[in-house]
N, C-alpha and C positions, 0 to 999 in steps of 0.2 A: 211286512207287506211291502214298504216303501222300496224296501231290497230288492224285493221280488221281482215289482216293476221297471225298477229302473235297468235289470238283467233282460228283461223281455226286448226281441228286436219289435221296437215297435215306431223307431222315427227313420223317415226314408234319408237314403243314403246321400251324403254332402259332396259338394261339389270336387272337393280333396280327394273324395274316396271313391268317387267313379273316376277321376282321373289317375290314381291309384292303381285302380283294375284295369285299365287300358295301359298302363306301364307295366304290366305281369302280360300282357296280352288277353286279358281276360272282358271280353266284348258280346254283346248279343248277335248271335248268330242261329239265322234258321236254315237247316238243309233243304224243306220243302221249297222255299224263297229262291234258293241256289237251282236249284231243278225246275221250279218253272221258269226261271230266266235261262238256263240253258236249251229246255224248250222251244223255249219264245223265242230268240235266236234262232232255233233249228227251224222254226217256220217261217220267221223271216226271212230267213237267206233261201229256202225254200220258194217263197213266193215271191223274191225279187229274179229270183236265178234258176227257176223252174225249166224255162226254157233247154237252157243252157246244161242243167244235167240230163235231161233227158237226152240229147244230142250226146253229151260226151258218153253218157251210157248207151246208148243202140252201139256205138264208135266202138266200146269196150266188150259189148256182147260179142258186135260181129267179127271183132277182131281175135276175143276168146274162141269163139266157136268154129273159125275156119282155119284151116290146116292143110298143107300139102304133104305130098307122099315123103316128099324128104324128111320134112321134120316125123314123120312118125317115126322111121329108122334112125333120126339122128340122135341122141342124148344131149349133145350142146346146140341141138338148135329145138329144141324143147326147152332145156334151161334158158336159154336166150330168148324165146317166146314167155317164159312165166315170170323173166324180170322185168321185160317191155311190158305185159301186162300189169304187173305190180308198181310200175312208176307211174300206168296212167290210171289206174285208181287210189295211187294217192294225191296226184293231182287231182281228181274228182274231188275226193271226200275232203281235199284241203281246206277249203273255203267253210266244211261243216265242221271241221276239228278247232278251226281258229275264231269260229264265230262261242263254239260250246266254251274253250276257254274264256273268252271275253263274259260270256253270258255267267260263266261259273265263280267269276273271280267281281263282277257287277252286284251280286245277290250281297254279298258280306261288306262289299262297299257301300250299299245300301241301308243296312241295317245299322253296322258298326265304324263305317266311314274309314280313312285310312290308318292303319297300327302299324307300327316296325317296333318290334321287344325281343328282344334274345333271351329272355327270360318262357315267353312260351316254346324255343327250341331246347330248353333246360330238359336231363332226366326228370322223369317225376315218375318213381318208384310207386307211387300209392295207386298208378292207375292200374297195375300189374300186382296189387295187393289183394289174393283173395277175398278177403274178408272186406275191404274195401267194394268190392266187386260185389258181395252177398248186401251189404247196406245199400248198394244203389238197386239191388235187384228189388229189395225189400222196402223200399221208400218210396215215397206218394210220388216220386218221379217214374218208378219204374210201371207199374200198373199205365201210369199217364201214357207215355209212351207205349205200350202195348194196343191201348185203346186205340190212340192215333195211324198205330200199323194197321192194325187190322181196320179199321174204319179207311185208310186210304187205300188198303190193297182191294176190298170191296167196292171203292169208287173208281179206281183204276179199272177193274174187271168187269163193271158194270159197263164202262165208257168203251173197252175193248169192244163185249158182247153187242154193244148198242149197233158201232162202227161196222164189226163182220158182218150181224144182221140186215146193217141196212145197204150195205154194199157186195152181199152174196151175191145178186146175179153179175154184177162188174168183174167181181174178183174171177166168177166160172168164164167171163167173155173173154178173159187174158187170155184162154188156151187157143181159143179159135181164130185171134186176131196176129194178122202181121204185125212182124218187130216193131216197125216203127213205131206202131198205130197203140203195141202192147204196154210198149215203155212209156208211150207220152200216159198212158190212161193208168199206169200203176204211179205213175208220179203223184197222178190228179186226187189218186185213190189214197196215197202216202200222206199228201199235203191234209186233206178231211180227214184220216186219223188224227193228225198231229193237232189239227186245230181242236178237235174235238177232246185229246188228251189234255193240251193246254189247258182248256176251258176245265177239267176236274182236278187239275194239278191248280191252278191258280184259286180255285175252292179253297183247298185245304191248305197253302201259302196264306190266304187271308183269312186263313182261323189259326195257323199255327204263329205267324208274325206277332200277333197280339200275344197271345201266349208265350214264347220267349221273352218277350220285352218283359212282361211282367214277372215270369221265373226269374229274369234276370237280377233286378230291381230287387226283388224280395230277398233273393240271397245277399245281395249286400246293405240290409236293411240295417238299422243301426241300435246299438240299447241307448237308451239317456245317459248313463255311464261314459257309453266309447264320446256321444257327442260333447259331452262335456270335457272331456278327456283335449280331444282334437279341438276345441275353441282356445282350452289351457295351452297345447300348444305352438295353436296361430297365435293366440292372442296376447301369448306370456301369462304365467302365474301372478297374481292380482296379488300378491305381498312382496315377488321380488318385483315386479314392477313399481308399487308403493316406494320401495326400500329405494329404486334408482331415482324416480322421482324427488324423492327424499334427499338424496345424495343431492343429485344436482341443482335442486335449492339451495342448500349449505355452499354449494361450489359458487352459487351467482352471489349468495349473500357473502362470502367472503371477497371476491372482485370488486363486489359493491364498495364494499366498505373500506379495502385500498384505494379508492378513488377520493374516500371523503377526504383527505388531506391534500388534496388537488380543487378543492371547490372553491370559490370564490366567496360563496355567502349560504349560508343554511336557515330556510325559513320552517318556522315551528307553529306549533299549534298553542299556547307551549309545549303541553307534555305529551299528546296519542300522537301527532304527525311530528315529522322533519322530512323534509326537500332540500337536497342539495343541489346545487347550481353552478355552474362552470359556463365564461363566455369569453373565447377567443375571437376577438374582432376578422382576424386573420385567416378564421379556420372556419366559422362558424357563422351561417346567418343570423341566428337567434338565440338566445339563453338554452343549453343542454341540461336536463336532470340528470346529473351523475351518480344518487343516489336516494330513496325514500324508504322509509319504515312509517310503521306504527307502536305505539307501546313501548316494549322492548327494545325492539331494535331504533326505534325513535331516539329513546334513552340511550343507547349505546354510539348512534350518530354525532347525538349532539356533545359526549362527551368527546370521541373522537377528535371531532371538528374546534371544541375547545383545546384539548392536547395539543392539535398545531396550528393553533390561532385562526382559525377558520371564524369570520363572522357570523354571530345567530342573530336573528332578526323575527324577533315574535311581531306573527302576522296571520292570526287565523283562518281567516278566509279565502287567505292565498296559499297556502298551507295545505288545504284540504280544495283546494280546486285544482291546484299541482298534484298533488298525490292521485285524486280522481281520474283527472283526463290528461296525465302524462307518463309513460311508459319510460324505463329506466334506457338511456341513449338514445331519447328524441327531444326533439327540439319542442319550446314550448309553444301552446296555441297560439293564434293571433290576436285573439280576444282578450289574451295577456299580457301584450306587449306593453301596455301603459303602465300596469300595476309593475311588471319586474322591471320597466327602465326606471320607477322611483326607488326601485329598491335597489339595483347597479349602481346606482349614483351616489345612493347613500353611502352604498361598499368604497367608492371611489372617494368619497369625499372625507370618509372614516380612515380611508389608509393616510390622505394626504395631512390627515390631523395626525396621526399616530406616527408621522416623517417629519410631523413640528412645523409643515406647513401651512397649516391651518387651523381653527379651533376646531375642538369636537362636533358634530352634526347632531341634528335632532333624529330622531328614528322616525322615519315616514307614519303618518297617523290616518285612517281612512282610505287604504290603495283603491281605488278603480275596480274592482272585482266584479264580472256579470254576475247579477244574481241566478242566472241559470248554470252557471259553472261550479257554483258554490254549494255542496249537496248540504251544509247548516246541519248534518248532524255526522257523528262518528258512523262509518262503515260499518256493515255487521258483524264482520269479523271481531270487530274491537269493542264489540257491546258484551259487558260483563266482565271484560279484561281488568 
């Protein structure tokens, strides 16, 4: 049962899956929204330029319905007149074509944004597969599209019937009006009809857009296994990441151990902690921690330091404070300056004694380590080891 639930598409699409769909050219799209935007653009241009359209249409009709005797018997004159009328008609319809193109592009942009994908242009033979076509027909989407088409036809038909019934008198009046007046009246009727049609299509688009968004996100839903697999691909396999972290820690430990022979002193707990310090007055503002460790690592540090004749100083509070509050490569905190200064003075005196220039010094006792810096207990990782 758990495996079955993992294979059900119950999870919403991730941002990565949505981005991959956009790269493939799959974005939400509503033909009803595009139709609405085209009609709205047409109504807008008629509303703003209705007078100019009426004037141009009147001149086009006058030019097309008037011809002389020579044109009636000259085929070249008729072809020239037809060409001239065609150019005038194209000039008249050019603004409508332009806003129609803008409206057709605005619909998809509003819903899916700007998408450039070569994959969408690649041939997809599955679209012409009869079996795939039958699956689409008998799927849930097929009846839904059929119902939507029937409702759209009924709505548009009702709007057209209402416009014709409402403007019946004005339509018949066009036959008895002068040319100039009839053109203006026809533009008004056309504008009224398009406003009514736009209202009906707007209602269809308002229903279709949420449906298309729901359908788009439903198709991209993921199973729990797909979510886990995607998370693993993005974040990396936990086992692989664990091995990488382990290798990184081992490499860092090796580099740290290579620096132990360069230390000036190793402060110990004496068995649980070991912190190696180095101080170069020409390059460092304060002594620096170059290696540290607990338990087995601390033992290795002590053994390596002894092998290279690096002084060992047993100072449990200072060792615990340095281990807890200093990372490798960091300088000691200011609160430990006094304690570490005594340690470095001891190391200097010890070097003098080994050189035969002084008596062996006494190891410092009761170093001034602030109580708030001394944990006083072993860290959690040292317990039970």
